[in-house]
C-alpha positions in Angstrom: -73.5 0.3 209.0 -71.6 3.9 209.9 -70.0 6.0 207.6 -66.7 7.9 207.8 -65.5 10.2 211.0 -65.2 7.7 213.2 -61.3 6.3 214.0 -59.3 2.8 215.7 -57.6 2.6 218.8 -54.8 3.6 217.0 -56.2 6.6 215.5 -56.7 5.2 212.0 -59.4 6.8 210.3 -62.3 4.4 209.6 -63.8 5.1 206.4 -67.1 2.4 206.9 -68.1 0.2 209.8 -70.0 -3.2 208.6 -71.7 -5.3 211.0 -72.3 -8.4 210.1 -74.1 -11.4 212.0 -73.2 -15.1 211.9 -76.4 -17.4 212.2 -77.2 -20.7 212.5 -77.9 -23.7 214.6 -75.8 -24.2 217.7 -72.2 -26.1 216.8 -72.0 -25.4 213.6 -69.0 -23.4 214.3 -70.0 -20.0 213.8 -67.4 -18.9 217.3 -64.7 -20.9 215.5 -64.8 -19.3 212.5 -65.3 -15.8 214.0 -62.0 -16.5 216.6 -60.7 -17.9 213.0 -61.2 -13.9 211.1 -60.9 -12.0 213.8 -57.7 -13.3 216.0 -56.6 -16.8 213.7 -57.0 -18.5 216.4 -59.0 -22.0 216.8 -60.0 -23.1 220.3 -61.0 -27.2 220.5 -62.3 -26.1 224.2 -64.9 -23.7 223.0 -68.2 -23.9 224.5 -71.5 -22.8 223.1 -72.1 -18.7 222.9 -74.9 -18.0 225.5 -75.9 -14.7 224.4 -74.5 -12.4 221.7 -71.3 -11.3 221.5 -68.9 -9.5 218.7 -65.3 -8.8 217.9 -63.9 -6.9 215.3 -60.9 -6.4 212.2 -60.0 -4.0 210.1 -58.7 -3.5 206.6 -58.4 -1.9 203.7 -60.7 -2.3 200.7 -59.9 -0.3 197.4 -58.0 1.4 199.3 -60.8 2.3 202.2 -60.1 1.4 206.0 -63.5 -0.8 207.0 -64.1 -1.9 210.1 -65.9 -5.4 210.0 -67.9 -5.4 213.1 -68.4 -9.3 213.2 -71.4 -10.7 215.8 -71.9 -14.3 217.2 -75.1 -14.7 217.5 -76.2 -17.8 219.5 -78.1 -21.1 218.0 -80.1 -22.5 220.8 -83.6 -22.2 219.9 -84.2 -20.2 223.4 -82.1 -17.5 222.7 -83.8 -16.4 219.2 -86.3 -14.0 220.5 -82.8 -11.8 222.2 -80.7 -12.0 219.6 -83.3 -11.3 217.2 -82.5 -7.8 218.1 -79.2 -7.7 216.7 -80.6 -8.8 212.5 -81.2 -4.7 213.1 -78.2 -2.7 211.5 -76.7 -5.4 210.0 -75.6 -5.0 206.3 -73.8 -8.9 205.7 -74.7 -12.1 207.2 -73.4 -15.3 207.7 -75.3 -18.6 207.3 -73.6 -21.3 208.9 -74.2 -25.4 208.8 -72.5 -27.9 209.5 -71.5 -30.5 206.4 -71.8 -33.4 208.6 -75.2 -32.6 210.1 -78.6 -32.4 208.1 -81.1 -30.9 210.7 -77.7 -27.8 210.9 -78.6 -27.8 206.9 -82.0 -28.8 207.2 -83.1 -25.1 209.2 -80.9 -23.2 206.7 -84.6 -22.1 205.8 -86.0 -20.9 208.8 -82.6 -19.1 209.6 -82.9 -17.3 206.0 -86.8 -16.1 206.7 -85.9 -14.7 210.3 -83.3 -13.3 208.6 -85.3 -12.1 206.3 -87.9 -10.8 208.6 -85.5 -8.6 210.9 -82.3 -7.6 208.5 -82.4 -4.8 205.4 -83.2 -5.7 202.4 -79.8 -4.9 200.4 -78.5 -7.3 203.3 -75.8 -9.6 201.9 -76.2 -13.5 202.8 -73.3 -15.9 202.4 -74.1 -19.8 203.3 -71.1 -21.3 204.5 -71.4 -25.2 204.8 -68.0 -25.6 208.3 -65.8 -28.2 208.6 -65.1 -29.1 205.2 -62.7 -30.8 206.9 -64.6 -33.9 207.9 -65.6 -34.4 204.3 -65.9 -38.5 205.2 -68.2 -37.7 207.7 -70.6 -35.2 205.2 -74.3 -35.6 205.0 -74.5 -32.3 203.0 -73.4 -32.5 199.4 -72.2 -29.7 198.4 -74.8 -29.2 195.1 -77.7 -29.7 197.9 -76.5 -26.2 199.3 -75.1 -24.7 196.1 -78.9 -25.8 194.5 -80.5 -23.6 197.6 -78.1 -20.6 198.0 -79.0 -19.7 194.0 -82.7 -20.4 194.2 -82.3 -17.8 197.4 -79.2 -15.7 195.6 -77.1 -16.0 198.1 -73.1 -16.7 198.2 -72.0 -20.1 199.2 -69.2 -21.4 200.6 -67.5 -24.3 201.8 -64.9 -23.6 204.5 -63.0 -25.0 207.8 -61.8 -22.9 211.1 -59.8 -26.1 211.9 -58.0 -25.7 208.8 -58.3 -22.3 208.0 -59.9 -23.5 204.7 -61.6 -20.1 202.3 -62.5 -18.7 206.3 -60.9 -15.2 205.0 -62.2 -15.2 201.1 -65.8 -16.1 202.9 -65.7 -13.1 205.0 -63.3 -10.5 202.3 -66.1 -11.7 199.6 -69.0 -10.5 202.0 -67.1 -7.6 202.9 -66.3 -5.8 199.7 -69.2 -7.3 198.1 -70.7 -5.1 201.5 -68.6 -2.5 200.1 -69.9 -2.4 196.7 -73.1 -2.5 197.5 -72.7 1.2 200.0 -70.4 2.1 197.2 -73.5 2.8 194.9 -76.1 3.6 196.9 -73.0 6.5 197.9 -73.0 8.2 194.4 -76.7 7.6 193.8 -77.4 10.0 197.0 -74.1 12.0 196.0 -75.8 12.8 192.1 -79.5 13.6 194.2 -77.6 15.7 196.2 -76.1 17.3 193.2 -79.2 17.6 191.3 -80.9 20.1 193.6 -82.4 16.2 195.0 -84.8 16.3 192.0 -84.4 12.4 191.9 -87.1 12.1 188.5 -83.6 13.7 186.6 -82.0 9.6 187.5 -85.3 7.8 186.2 -84.3 7.4 182.6 -79.5 8.0 183.1 -77.6 4.8 183.6 -75.8 5.7 187.0 -71.8 3.8 186.2 -70.0 3.8 189.0 -67.0 5.4 188.5 -64.2 2.5 190.0 -60.5 3.7 191.0 -58.5 1.1 188.6 -58.3 -2.4 190.2 -61.1 -2.2 192.5 -63.0 -5.2 194.3 -66.3 -3.6 192.4 -65.0 -4.6 189.0 -65.0 -8.0 189.2 -68.7 -9.4 188.2 -69.4 -11.4 191.9 -72.5 -13.1 190.5 -70.6 -16.1 191.1 -68.3 -15.0 193.6 -68.6 -17.5 196.6 -69.3 -20.6 194.2 -65.7 -21.9 194.5 
């Protein structure tokens, strides 16, 4: 994650750049989710992603300009050693499985372990059950995924890249939570600087983040993803 000083293609000042990685087994729809969020596209002939690619989308969160840099990490086993390097620097992750493929859900725990082994401890993670449009073929009950997400302290949402269901909500929930986490970190850093670097002055003080009226960080996001 980088902060401030950069500009978009048309000279728009970028306040934050948030790196988010898409992970999960092959053919669960990671590339389609990215295409839907970044370009509002869906390609029925989409092929398996080889290696890693990313796309960006610039948006507004709490009157700040945020560039979301979304990395599409290949799910094939033979590429995992290569793509693990791309977890580093990520502040958000979308852990995707296919609701019609039980194995893709069974592998979620392993993906999560790998992610947490390489990413920052404060990374915001959302579990995504994709292909909700194929409800008649479902083999992964929603409750199973909810229980896993709650146990692992993850956000959770079911999506359909094909029908564009909850795709925007899922990405925006993660990006907004990242923004709120980063805002709180910046406040702590500023308080420490104002106190002359003596962090002990803060130990007995509960820091309240002064958000602007209507800020997305005013919302209790503990269960924001459980829709």
